[in-house]
N, C-alpha and C positions, 0 to 999 in steps of 0.2 A: 482589535480582533486579529489582525495579522500577527501580532506578537504572540498571541495565545496559540495560533496555528503553528507557528515556527517552533515554539517551545514544546508543544505536543509532539511534533514531528521529531525533534531532537531526542526527546525522552524515549519515544517508541523505537527509534533507530538503535538504541542501546540493547534492545531485546533481540535484534537479529543475530543469528549465530555466526554468519560468515559473510564474505563478499559476494556470494551468489545471489543475494537479494538486495534490492534498493526499495526504499519506502518514501512515499510522498503523502502529505495530508493537504487537502484542498477544502475550502469552505464554499458553500453556496451563497449567492447573493440574495436571491429571492425565490429560487426554484423550490419545488416540492419534491421530496424523495418518496419513492413508492412505499405504501403502507405506513406512512408516518414514521419511517425508520430514522434513527438518529444519525446513521451513516450508511454508506454503501462501499463495499470493498470490490475493487476491480483488480484482476491480476492478468498481466500480459507479458510477453517476451518479444523484444524486437528481433526480427529475423531478416535475412537477406536472401536473395535468389541463389547465392553461392552454396547455401546449405542444401539445396535441392538439385544442384547440377554437379555431376561427377566430372572432376577435372582430369581424370585419367592417371593421376599420380598416387591415388589412394590415401591422400592426406586428409586428416579430419580437420574441420574448421571449428574453432571454438565457438560455443554458443554464448549468447549474451546473457546478461543478468535477468533475473525474474523481477519484474517491477510490480510492487504492491502499492496500490493507490487507494487511499480512503478519502471519500467525499463526505464532509460533515455538514449537517444542517446548522445554519448560523445561530439558531436559538439555543443550541446546546453548548455554545461557546461563551455563555454568560458565566459570571463568577460563581453562582450558586450551583451550576450544573457541570462544570468542567471536570471535577473530580469523578463524578459518576460516569461521564463520557470517557475519561481516561481508563477507568476500570473495564468498561464494556469493550473498548477497542483493544486493550491489552489482552483480555481473555479471548477475543476473536482472533487476534494475531497469533497467540500461543496455540490455539486450536488449529489454525490453518497450517502453521509450521509443523505441528505434530502430524497432521494428515499428509504432509509432503515428504515424510521420511521414506 
C-alpha cells in the first residue's frame, strides 16, 4: 500500500506548474473520512512570526511554499480502484490550481 501511495504522489507532482507548491499523499490506517469521501484535501502554508513583524528596513521576507496534502482512504488504494482514485484526485488538483490563479 505504501508503494501505491508513493507512486500516486510522484505522478501527481508532475501536474504541479512550478515550485510554489508541494504535494503529499497520505493514507488512513483505519480512520473514517467525512461523508464517506475517498480523499480529503488540506492546503496550508508554513509561516513564521517574521512575516508579521516589521524589521524597519522595508525588506520583504519570502513566503514559503503552499503545501497541498491529500489524505486517501485505504480502501481506495486497492488494485481495482486506484485508477478511478487517480482520476478523481487529478481533477480535484487541476480545479484547485485553476482556482488559485
